[in-house]
N, C-alpha and C positions, 0 to 999 in steps of 0.2 A: 317145438324146439327139443330135441332130445335132453334128457335128465343128465348128460354127461355136460351139455352145455352149460345148464344152470349153474352145474358146480364150479364151473370156468367162470362165470360170472360175477358169483357170489365168492368165489377165490381172488377175483380181482379186484372186485371192491374191496374186499377186505386190506388188501394188499395196499390199493392205492392210499385208500382211509389211513391205514397205519403207518406209512412211510411219510405221508403228506405231514401228520401229526409228530412224528418222532423227528424228523427234517426240520420242520418250525421249532420245535420245542427246543432242538438243538441250538438253532439260530437266536432264540431267546433267553436260553441259558447263558452264550457267547455275549450277548448286549447284556445282560445284567452284570455279566462279569467286570464287561469292559466300564459302563456306562454307573451303574449301581452299587457295586463293590465300596469303590471309594467315599461314598457317604456313610455307608455301614462301617468302614475303618475309623472314620472321623467321632460316628456315634460313639462305637464300643468303647473308642479311646477315652470319650467325657465319662462314658460310664465306668470304665477303669478307674480315672482320676478321682472318681465321688467313692470307689469302693478305697481306694488310698486313706481317702481324706474321712473317710467313719471310721477305719480301720478296720474293717471288714477283710480285707486284702493289704499283703505287705508289697511294696514295692523292690522286688530283690529279683538277680538275676534266673531262677527258678520258675517264677512267676511266666516271667517273659519267654522262658522256651517252652513252659508250657501252652501258655497263651499263643503263641506263635504257631507252634505245633498244632491247634487245635483250629485258627484260621485258614491254616494251608491245609488242613482237610476239607472245612467246610467249602472253602474257595474250588477245591479238585472238583468236589461234590455237583457246583452251581450247575455244570452243563450236565451231568448226568442225569441231577434233578429234573433240567428245564425238557429233558428229550424224556424222560418219563411222563410227565405232567402234559407235556405236549402230544403224547399219544393218545393219553385219556382223552383232552381235550377234543381233538383232531379226530378220534371215534364219533364224539357225541355231533361235532359239526359234519362229520361224515353223514351220519343218519339225518340228520335234521335237513342236510340239503338232497338228500334222495327226495326225503318225503316233499320238499317244499319247490325241487328245480322249477318243476312246470310253471309254478305260482310267480317265479322272481323276475325282475324287466333285467331286459338284457339280452343281447343276439346271440352270445356265444358263452359258453361255460366260464369262463373267465371273468367276463364282466358279472355272471350271475352269481361266481361265490365272493368276489367282491362286494355285490350286495349284501347278500346274507352275512359276511364276515361284519360286516359295518353294523347292521342290525345288531348281532352278537354282542360285539364290543361294546355298543352303547349303551344295551338294556341288562346284559349280564356280568358288565366291568363298570363302563365310566358311570354310568347313573350311580349305581351303589357305591362307589369311589369317592362321589362329589358328596354321600351322605357320610360313609365313614373313609375318610380318607387312608392310605396306607401312612405309617409312621416310622421312623427309623428304631432302634432296640432302645433308646434313653427314653423312649415316650411311652407312657402305659404304665399302669402298675401292674403287677402281676396276680394279684388276686382278682383282677376284672377281666383277664385275660380267656375263659369262657365264656362271660358275658357278651364279650366284645366281639366274639367269634361266633354266636348266635344271633345276634344283631346282624352281623353281615352276612350270614349265609342266609338268614330269614331274608331280607332285602333283595338277594340275588336270587331267590325260589321265589316271592312275589313278585317280582320284576318278570322272571321267566315263563312263569305260568301266565302270567296278566298279558305278554304278548302273546302266545300261543292261544290264549282266551279271543284275542283279538284279531288276529290272524284268521280262525277260524270264519267271525265277521265282516273281516274284507273279502276273504273269498265269496261269501255271500251276498255282499251287495252288488249293486251293478255301478258300472265304470263310473259314473257320475257323480255316486256317493259312496265312494271306495276313502275318500279324506276323512271319512267319518270314524273310520277304525283309528286313523292314526290320531283323530282330535280325541277320543273314546282312550287312548290309551294315553298321552299326554294328561289329560285330566285324571284319570286313573294313578298314574305314578305320581304327580303331583302330591295327593291328597295321602297316598303313603309316604310321599317324603317329608310331608310335613308330621304326620301322624308317628313316626316311628323314634324311639328315643333320641337322644343326642348321643354322641361318644363320651362315656362317662368319665374318661381320663381328663385330666389336665396336660395343658402343652409346656412343659419347663424348659426344653432344650432349645438351643438359640433357633428363628426362624427362618433364618438363610439356611441352616441345614436344613430342616424341614421340610420347606419348600421345594427346594435343590432333589431330596431324598425322594417327593411326591412325583415333582417333574420326569424325574429318570425315570422312575416307576411306570408310568403313563409311557413314557417313551417305548420303552422294553415290553410292554404288554403290546403296545400298537403295533411294534415290528412281528410280534406274533403274528397277530391277526392277518396284517398285510400278507408275511411269508405262508400261511397256512391256507389263504385264498389262493395265490400263485401257487402254490406247488400243487395244492390238488385240483383247482382249473385248469391245468397243463396237464395233469395226469388223467384227469377224466374227459378231457378232448382227444387224449391221445388212442385211451384206452377203450372209453364209451362203455362201461360196466352197464348200461341203463338199455342198450341196441342189442336187439336179437339179430344174431346173422341168418340170414339164409342157409335152411337146409338144402345140400345138392345131393338129389337122389340119381343113382346109376340107373 
């Protein structure tokens, strides 16, 4: 293949990966705005009442003007933030898909991207979420923010690298023993789950608010993974950055 064709394939790859991530991230941001933000409003409302009760803030028109301005700015940036985050995660998804495409089950790219999205959703989002579930603003001590972030990101890293390791084992095993790789990961992540420290913060907010926030957070993130699987799968099928076009000689 001429060098120009390699360059074009590379450009097509980056284009479909970044566009897929950006579109899926935009959808995720819109989902957050629609189904998660109402719980944030309720949680922040409780936090504001606590501030008024403690005397840290005064319930004045000026406070509400500043608060509403800030929240409008936050909500306005929700979709943009989703687009930016989605682009970065979409790039990771595209790279992993390129490296694992031939090993993924499925007769077409759409099915393969769904399989990969399901694996990544489970291992780098849902399992860590079960250990360290998302909480609304009223939950969590400000002094433990760094610790909580370290624990959560550490769990994601351990689970992610664990999947990579057992994927390598999966490729080396014979067809009738490949299930051992899945069993090995399940045992591995179960041990990690048990050994990782618990969330250090006590939940003092109403549990219906906390559970509703967590449930909608799962839905919003799941929307992203479904979206990126559909969009990348369709783009990949259409543009086929992995296929070399035959060179026509005159």
